[in-house]
MDAnalysis code that builds the backbone (N, CA, C; Angstrom):
import MDAnalysis as mda
import numpy as np

u = mda.Universe.empty(474, n_residues=158, atom_resindex=np.repeat(np.arange(158), 3), trajectory=True)
u.add_TopologyAttr("name", ["N", "CA", "C"] * 158)
u.add_TopologyAttr("resid", np.arange(1, 159))
u.add_TopologyAttr("resname", ["ASP", "ASP", "CYS", "GLY", "LYS", "GLU", "LEU", "GLU", "GLU", "ARG", "CYS", "LYS", "ASN", "ILE", "GLU", "ALA", "LYS", "ILE", "SER", "GLU", "LYS", "GLU", "CYS", "GLU", "ASN", "THR", "GLU", "LEU", "ARG", "LYS", "GLU", "LEU", "LYS", "HIS", "LYS", "GLU", "SER", "LEU", "VAL", "ALA", "ALA", "LEU", "ARG", "ALA", "SER", "LEU", "ARG", "GLU", "LYS", "GLU", "ARG", "LYS", "PHE", "LEU", "GLU", "GLU", "LEU", "LYS", "ARG", "ARG", "SER", "HIS", "ARG", "VAL", "THR", "ILE", "LEU", "ASN", "THR", "GLU", "LEU", "GLN", "LYS", "GLN", "THR", "GLU", "SER", "ALA", "ALA", "TYR", "LEU", "SER", "PHE", "GLN", "LEU", "HIS", "ALA", "VAL", "LYS", "GLN", "LYS", "LEU", "VAL", "GLY", "SER", "ARG", "GLN", "THR", "SER", "ARG", "SER", "SER", "ASP", "ARG", "PRO", "PRO", "ASP", "ARG", "SER", "LEU", "PRO", "MET", "GLN", "PHE", "ALA", "ARG", "LYS", "SER", "GLY", "THR", "GLU", "HIS", "THR", "LEU", "ASP", "LYS", "GLY", "SER", "LEU", "LYS", "ASP", "SER", "VAL", "HIS", "THR", "ARG", "ARG", "GLN", "SER", "ASN", "ILE", "GLU", "GLU", "LEU", "GLU", "PRO", "MET", "PRO", "ASP", "PRO", "ALA", "LEU", "PHE", "LEU", "GLN", "PRO", "ARG", "ARG"])
u.atoms.positions = np.array([
    [-14.285, 8.720, -91.212],
    [-15.009, 8.838, -89.988],
    [-14.432, 8.010, -88.900],
    [-13.432, 7.246, -89.187],
    [-12.796, 6.490, -88.191],
    [-12.190, 7.419, -87.143],
    [-11.732, 8.494, -87.669],
    [-11.097, 9.467, -86.750],
    [-12.157, 10.080, -85.862],
    [-13.335, 10.354, -86.374],
    [-14.423, 10.889, -85.496],
    [-14.911, 9.899, -84.483],
    [-14.982, 8.606, -84.925],
    [-15.427, 7.614, -83.949],
    [-14.343, 7.430, -82.857],
    [-13.111, 7.458, -83.238],
    [-12.031, 7.332, -82.324],
    [-12.041, 8.440, -81.301],
    [-12.230, 9.673, -81.802],
    [-12.300, 10.847, -80.931],
    [-13.496, 10.717, -80.014],
    [-14.586, 10.285, -80.556],
    [-15.873, 10.177, -79.711],
    [-15.547, 9.084, -78.644],
    [-14.922, 7.991, -78.991],
    [-14.600, 6.972, -77.967],
    [-13.732, 7.500, -76.927],
    [-12.711, 8.197, -77.331],
    [-11.741, 8.845, -76.322],
    [-12.498, 9.793, -75.466],
    [-13.467, 10.599, -76.063],
    [-14.119, 11.543, -75.167],
    [-15.006, 10.851, -74.226],
    [-15.740, 9.719, -74.548],
    [-16.490, 8.944, -73.675],
    [-15.616, 8.387, -72.545],
    [-14.543, 7.896, -72.865],
    [-13.588, 7.355, -71.840],
    [-13.120, 8.429, -70.884],
    [-12.800, 9.557, -71.366],
    [-12.391, 10.673, -70.581],
    [-13.504, 11.161, -69.657],
    [-14.760, 11.231, -70.250],
    [-15.902, 11.592, -69.494],
    [-16.248, 10.668, -68.413],
    [-15.992, 9.376, -68.708],
    [-16.283, 8.325, -67.651],
    [-15.268, 8.465, -66.517],
    [-14.012, 8.700, -66.952],
    [-12.925, 8.869, -65.891],
    [-13.293, 10.145, -65.061],
    [-13.760, 11.216, -65.740],
    [-14.047, 12.502, -64.961],
    [-15.153, 12.232, -64.080],
    [-16.222, 11.492, -64.470],
    [-17.352, 11.080, -63.648],
    [-16.848, 10.278, -62.450],
    [-16.010, 9.316, -62.706],
    [-15.461, 8.428, -61.579],
    [-14.682, 9.319, -60.660],
    [-13.866, 10.271, -61.159],
    [-13.088, 11.078, -60.221],
    [-13.951, 12.032, -59.403],
    [-15.055, 12.552, -60.033],
    [-16.030, 13.336, -59.305],
    [-16.669, 12.585, -58.191],
    [-17.051, 11.327, -58.414],
    [-17.556, 10.503, -57.370],
    [-16.576, 10.271, -56.232],
    [-15.325, 9.991, -56.621],
    [-14.210, 9.852, -55.640],
    [-14.008, 11.139, -54.839],
    [-14.084, 12.293, -55.573],
    [-13.992, 13.573, -54.795],
    [-15.081, 13.770, -53.802],
    [-16.362, 13.436, -54.263],
    [-17.479, 13.571, -53.362],
    [-17.345, 12.706, -52.122],
    [-16.839, 11.420, -52.298],
    [-16.637, 10.603, -51.167],
    [-15.509, 11.113, -50.262],
    [-14.460, 11.640, -50.876],
    [-13.350, 12.188, -50.141],
    [-13.782, 13.450, -49.336],
    [-14.696, 14.249, -49.943],
    [-15.118, 15.410, -49.271],
    [-16.005, 15.051, -48.033],
    [-16.865, 13.996, -48.211],
    [-17.647, 13.447, -47.100],
    [-16.715, 12.966, -45.996],
    [-15.732, 12.278, -46.333],
    [-14.772, 11.651, -45.361],
    [-14.035, 12.868, -44.715],
    [-13.685, 13.894, -45.442],
    [-12.927, 15.079, -44.913],
    [-13.883, 15.771, -43.852],
    [-15.067, 16.006, -44.229],
    [-16.036, 16.646, -43.338],
    [-16.221, 15.817, -42.055],
    [-16.305, 14.475, -42.129],
    [-16.457, 13.581, -41.011],
    [-15.227, 13.737, -40.160],
    [-14.003, 13.700, -40.731],
    [-12.849, 13.774, -39.982],
    [-12.682, 15.169, -39.369],
    [-13.062, 16.276, -40.049],
    [-13.012, 17.569, -39.416],
    [-13.941, 17.645, -38.202],
    [-15.117, 17.001, -38.244],
    [-15.967, 17.055, -37.120],
    [-15.357, 16.265, -35.955],
    [-14.692, 15.198, -36.332],
    [-13.953, 14.364, -35.258],
    [-12.878, 15.241, -34.624],
    [-12.152, 15.936, -35.502],
    [-11.044, 16.739, -34.949],
    [-11.623, 17.848, -34.051],
    [-12.726, 18.482, -34.466],
    [-13.377, 19.494, -33.659],
    [-13.804, 18.928, -32.266],
    [-14.414, 17.707, -32.376],
    [-14.830, 17.158, -31.097],
    [-13.657, 16.789, -30.136],
    [-12.579, 16.297, -30.805],
    [-11.401, 15.913, -29.953],
    [-10.761, 17.185, -29.409],
    [-10.756, 18.277, -30.175],
    [-10.229, 19.566, -29.690],
    [-11.012, 20.023, -28.515],
    [-12.390, 19.968, -28.637],
    [-13.219, 20.422, -27.556],
    [-13.009, 19.587, -26.281],
    [-12.835, 18.277, -26.487],
    [-12.627, 17.314, -25.370],
    [-11.324, 17.600, -24.760],
    [-10.310, 17.903, -25.552],
    [-8.980, 18.190, -25.108],
    [-8.962, 19.485, -24.280],
    [-9.645, 20.528, -24.726],
    [-9.784, 21.750, -24.032],
    [-10.421, 21.558, -22.668],
    [-11.506, 20.707, -22.615],
    [-12.270, 20.453, -21.371],
    [-11.322, 19.709, -20.420],
    [-10.594, 18.733, -20.988],
    [-9.605, 17.975, -20.066],
    [-8.569, 18.894, -19.575],
    [-8.021, 19.744, -20.386],
    [-6.994, 20.741, -20.050],
    [-7.561, 21.668, -18.897],
    [-8.779, 22.111, -19.105],
    [-9.361, 22.985, -18.048],
    [-9.526, 22.292, -16.779],
    [-9.938, 21.058, -16.774],
    [-10.141, 20.252, -15.584],
    [-8.761, 19.975, -14.909],
    [-7.811, 19.699, -15.758],
    [-6.431, 19.395, -15.258],
    [-5.872, 20.667, -14.591],
    [-6.017, 21.848, -15.232],
    [-5.539, 23.100, -14.621],
    [-6.304, 23.421, -13.298],
    [-7.575, 23.152, -13.293],
    [-8.235, 23.293, -11.950],
    [-7.779, 22.414, -10.882],
    [-7.579, 21.211, -11.279],
    [-7.018, 20.227, -10.279],
    [-5.593, 20.588, -9.847],
    [-4.830, 21.031, -10.768],
    [-3.510, 21.495, -10.494],
    [-3.480, 22.681, -9.533],
    [-4.366, 23.642, -9.798],
    [-4.508, 24.744, -8.975],
    [-4.929, 24.395, -7.561],
    [-5.881, 23.482, -7.483],
    [-6.410, 23.070, -6.246],
    [-5.306, 22.343, -5.399],
    [-4.622, 21.453, -6.106],
    [-3.484, 20.704, -5.469],
    [-2.328, 21.709, -4.995],
    [-2.099, 22.665, -5.898],
    [-1.022, 23.601, -5.598],
    [-1.413, 24.439, -4.312],
    [-2.659, 24.834, -4.243],
    [-3.195, 25.549, -3.029],
    [-3.062, 24.627, -1.795],
    [-3.403, 23.374, -1.943],
    [-3.333, 22.510, -0.796],
    [-1.898, 22.305, -0.393],
    [-1.037, 22.185, -1.324],
    [0.440, 22.033, -1.086],
    [0.983, 23.268, -0.267],
    [0.490, 24.485, -0.763],
    [0.893, 25.704, -0.002],
    [0.372, 25.710, 1.357],
    [-0.852, 25.333, 1.510],
    [-1.433, 25.300, 2.940],
    [-0.644, 24.274, 3.798],
    [-0.383, 23.110, 3.286],
    [0.366, 22.050, 4.024],
    [1.770, 22.483, 4.294],
    [2.412, 23.204, 3.336],
    [3.752, 23.730, 3.595],
    [3.795, 24.769, 4.684],
    [2.806, 25.651, 4.627],
    [2.717, 26.668, 5.691],
    [2.463, 26.046, 7.033],
    [1.580, 25.007, 7.108],
    [1.313, 24.316, 8.340],
    [2.570, 23.659, 8.757],
    [3.340, 23.008, 7.946],
    [4.511, 22.309, 8.303],
    [5.571, 23.305, 8.799],
    [5.693, 24.484, 8.134],
    [6.630, 25.439, 8.582],
    [6.322, 25.971, 9.994],
    [5.005, 26.171, 10.208],
    [4.615, 26.591, 11.539],
    [4.894, 25.571, 12.644],
    [4.622, 24.308, 12.322],
    [4.896, 23.254, 13.262],
    [6.357, 23.097, 13.477],
    [7.194, 23.214, 12.402],
    [8.680, 23.163, 12.544],
    [9.142, 24.263, 13.474],
    [8.693, 25.497, 13.242],
    [9.050, 26.598, 14.067],
    [8.662, 26.397, 15.498],
    [7.385, 25.914, 15.669],
    [6.928, 25.719, 17.042],
    [7.833, 24.606, 17.734],
    [8.085, 23.557, 16.983],
    [8.957, 22.447, 17.549],
    [10.304, 22.998, 17.901],
    [10.886, 23.829, 17.042],
    [12.187, 24.435, 17.369],
    [12.162, 25.301, 18.630],
    [11.095, 26.046, 18.650],
    [10.945, 27.012, 19.855],
    [10.794, 26.227, 21.101],
    [9.877, 25.272, 21.076],
    [9.627, 24.343, 22.234],
    [10.903, 23.531, 22.618],
    [11.534, 23.094, 21.583],
    [12.895, 22.379, 21.901],
    [13.829, 23.288, 22.551],
    [13.892, 24.590, 22.109],
    [14.793, 25.462, 22.768],
    [14.388, 25.701, 24.216],
    [13.068, 25.859, 24.410],
    [12.543, 26.158, 25.801],
    [12.869, 24.925, 26.643],
    [12.676, 23.707, 26.125],
    [12.914, 22.456, 26.907],
    [14.411, 22.460, 27.278],
    [15.285, 22.732, 26.338],
    [16.689, 22.792, 26.634],
    [17.046, 23.846, 27.705],
    [16.380, 24.969, 27.627],
    [16.642, 26.024, 28.575],
    [16.172, 25.589, 29.925],
    [15.020, 24.958, 29.987],
    [14.505, 24.470, 31.372],
    [15.554, 23.446, 31.871],
    [16.009, 22.526, 31.050],
    [16.973, 21.577, 31.497],
    [18.264, 22.272, 32.050],
    [18.727, 23.292, 31.276],
    [19.882, 24.014, 31.665],
    [19.598, 24.703, 33.082],
    [18.416, 25.254, 33.189],
    [17.993, 25.960, 34.478],
    [17.977, 24.967, 35.585],
    [17.428, 23.791, 35.349],
    [17.376, 22.758, 36.400],
    [18.764, 22.360, 36.822],
    [19.661, 22.135, 35.832],
    [21.021, 21.751, 36.121],
    [21.613, 22.905, 37.003],
    [21.480, 24.156, 36.552],
    [22.022, 25.297, 37.143],
    [21.519, 25.423, 38.563],
    [20.226, 25.278, 38.748],
    [19.581, 25.479, 40.035],
    [20.007, 24.386, 40.991],
    [20.197, 23.180, 40.505],
    [20.739, 22.096, 41.404],
    [22.166, 22.372, 41.839],
    [23.000, 22.918, 40.946],
    [24.338, 23.349, 41.316],
    [24.333, 24.499, 42.253],
    [23.426, 25.444, 42.024],
    [23.309, 26.597, 42.925],
    [22.878, 26.229, 44.328],
    [21.823, 25.297, 44.391],
    [21.294, 24.901, 45.653],
    [22.316, 24.013, 46.405],
    [23.177, 23.329, 45.779],
    [24.232, 22.627, 46.425],
    [25.291, 23.573, 47.018],
    [25.508, 24.653, 46.249],
    [26.587, 25.580, 46.782],
    [26.139, 26.486, 47.856],
    [24.797, 26.757, 47.872],
    [24.234, 27.612, 48.970],
    [22.855, 27.140, 49.286],
    [22.409, 27.357, 50.466],
    [21.131, 26.975, 50.919],
    [20.031, 27.999, 50.732],
    [20.361, 29.124, 50.139],
    [19.414, 30.199, 49.900],
    [18.455, 29.808, 48.811],
    [17.129, 30.193, 48.857],
    [16.148, 29.846, 47.835],
    [16.549, 30.524, 46.456],
    [16.104, 29.928, 45.362],
    [16.477, 30.561, 44.105],
    [15.762, 31.939, 43.914],
    [16.357, 32.737, 43.063],
    [15.934, 34.098, 42.838],
    [14.519, 34.072, 42.114],
    [13.509, 34.707, 42.765],
    [12.157, 34.714, 42.251],
    [11.875, 35.847, 41.344],
    [12.898, 36.688, 40.993],
    [12.600, 37.820, 40.145],
    [12.569, 37.376, 38.628],
    [13.005, 36.139, 38.331],
    [13.029, 35.612, 36.979],
    [11.671, 35.526, 36.321],
    [10.589, 35.145, 37.079],
    [9.190, 35.158, 36.403],
    [8.850, 36.522, 35.947],
    [9.193, 37.552, 36.722],
    [8.807, 38.927, 36.310],
    [9.568, 39.353, 35.098],
    [10.842, 38.962, 34.975],
    [11.581, 39.278, 33.786],
    [10.946, 38.565, 32.604],
    [10.480, 37.328, 32.797],
    [9.903, 36.573, 31.712],
    [8.555, 37.245, 31.312],
    [7.794, 37.679, 32.284],
    [6.551, 38.286, 32.005],
    [6.671, 39.508, 31.223],
    [7.715, 40.318, 31.520],
    [7.947, 41.509, 30.707],
    [8.321, 41.141, 29.299],
    [9.044, 40.096, 29.116],
    [9.545, 39.741, 27.712],
    [8.475, 39.049, 26.985],
    [7.452, 38.395, 27.661],
    [6.483, 37.583, 26.933],
    [5.708, 38.392, 25.922],
    [5.623, 39.648, 25.976],
    [4.945, 40.400, 24.926],
    [5.789, 40.604, 23.662],
    [7.040, 40.246, 23.673],
    [7.870, 40.455, 22.504],
    [8.445, 39.184, 21.975],
    [9.435, 38.654, 22.508],
    [10.142, 37.575, 21.737],
    [9.659, 36.140, 22.249],
    [8.851, 36.018, 23.275],
    [8.474, 34.681, 23.634],
    [7.038, 34.359, 23.187],
    [6.385, 35.225, 22.351],
    [5.014, 34.896, 21.875],
    [5.157, 33.882, 20.714],
    [4.057, 33.217, 20.477],
    [4.070, 32.138, 19.391],
    [3.402, 32.617, 18.145],
    [3.259, 33.915, 17.956],
    [2.617, 34.372, 16.606],
    [3.674, 34.193, 15.560],
    [3.189, 34.172, 14.310],
    [4.047, 33.838, 13.134],
    [5.292, 34.723, 12.957],
    [5.183, 35.980, 12.996],
    [6.349, 36.841, 12.678],
    [7.400, 36.819, 13.789],
    [6.904, 37.025, 15.014],
    [7.835, 37.067, 16.133],
    [8.445, 35.707, 16.440],
    [7.697, 34.610, 16.269],
    [8.232, 33.234, 16.445],
    [9.335, 33.009, 15.450],
    [9.112, 33.374, 14.192],
    [10.152, 33.169, 13.199],
    [11.376, 33.969, 13.532],
    [11.218, 35.221, 13.908],
    [12.416, 36.042, 14.290],
    [13.104, 35.506, 15.500],
    [12.290, 35.059, 16.470],
    [12.838, 34.546, 17.663],
    [13.580, 33.237, 17.469],
    [13.036, 32.368, 16.606],
    [13.678, 31.064, 16.369],
    [14.996, 31.386, 15.566],
    [14.922, 32.310, 14.596],
    [16.093, 32.623, 13.823],
    [17.192, 33.223, 14.730],
    [16.776, 34.150, 15.624],
    [17.730, 34.754, 16.476],
    [18.410, 33.640, 17.396],
    [17.572, 32.803, 17.950],
    [18.113, 31.748, 18.808],
    [19.032, 30.783, 18.100],
    [18.730, 30.527, 16.885],
    [19.594, 29.647, 16.117],
    [21.029, 30.286, 16.012],
    [21.042, 31.637, 15.853],
    [22.370, 32.314, 15.650],
    [23.054, 32.534, 16.935],
    [22.349, 32.614, 17.953],
    [22.930, 32.941, 19.301],
    [23.411, 31.688, 19.997],
    [24.366, 31.804, 20.867],
    [24.755, 30.756, 21.670],
    [23.768, 30.549, 22.824],
    [23.431, 29.367, 23.168],
    [22.314, 29.070, 24.173],
    [22.749, 29.704, 25.515],
    [24.008, 29.607, 25.850],
    [24.426, 30.125, 27.165],
    [24.309, 31.684, 27.268],
    [24.267, 32.419, 26.152],
    [24.112, 33.841, 26.182],
    [22.711, 34.306, 26.399],
    [21.684, 33.399, 26.219],
    [20.251, 33.680, 26.355],
    [19.861, 33.473, 27.806],
    [18.783, 34.174, 28.278],
    [18.196, 33.832, 29.555],
    [17.324, 32.603, 29.398],
    [17.505, 31.631, 30.287],
    [16.688, 30.434, 30.197],
    [15.315, 30.684, 30.578],
    [14.392, 29.814, 30.130],
    [12.979, 29.930, 30.558],
    [12.788, 29.721, 31.998],
    [11.958, 30.476, 32.708],
    [11.827, 30.262, 34.106],
    [11.158, 28.900, 34.344],
    [11.287, 28.499, 35.606],
    [10.685, 27.201, 36.034],
    [9.219, 27.230, 35.839],
    [8.596, 26.324, 34.944],
    [7.184, 26.383, 34.679],
    [6.375, 26.034, 35.905],
    [6.900, 25.377, 36.852],
    [6.164, 25.037, 38.117],
    [5.698, 26.280, 38.832],
    [6.353, 27.440, 38.607],
    [5.908, 28.657, 39.229],
    [4.583, 29.169, 38.656],
    [4.248, 28.694, 37.403],
    [3.092, 29.235, 36.816],
    [1.921, 28.211, 36.926],
    [2.145, 27.019, 37.390],
    [1.124, 26.008, 37.437],
    [0.146, 26.240, 38.615],
    [-1.125, 25.951, 38.371],
    [-2.083, 26.185, 39.446],
    [-2.157, 24.813, 40.221],
    [-2.241, 24.913, 41.567],
    [-2.342, 23.737, 42.342],
    [-3.737, 23.099, 42.128],
    [-3.823, 21.749, 42.260],
    [-5.138, 21.090, 42.111],
    [-6.023, 21.472, 43.189],
    [-7.293, 21.637, 42.912],
    [-8.323, 22.021, 43.873],
    [-9.154, 20.873, 44.349],
])
């Protein structure tokens, strides 16, 4: 019966080990469930942060687009006005040279020519300004008609 007692002893040891392992497994399952819930919470938090980040990115991208458009308009306006200023300076230099060479008054038909053109290439709307600035950049300034003297369009003080 030594053999039976030895087997019984081994069985009890194995059962004790099995019971111990089952307790460990139960604890590990609890820990796993806790970590799974943490992972789920972290994923939800990450999705929320990603959503907010994408919204902010979209908002900033829209703002950058608006600012770039505004900058482009201002750059085109500055180029157009710079060209006009240069043309006025050229006209003033030309009119001084003309008035020195002859005493006759300057040609007054230029404002009418400008008025006819003002509906096309001298307007400041987006499309035509862009085309106008682009054309002027490619053309030589001497080939273009200078802007008329702005004094002709100014109202006298009352």
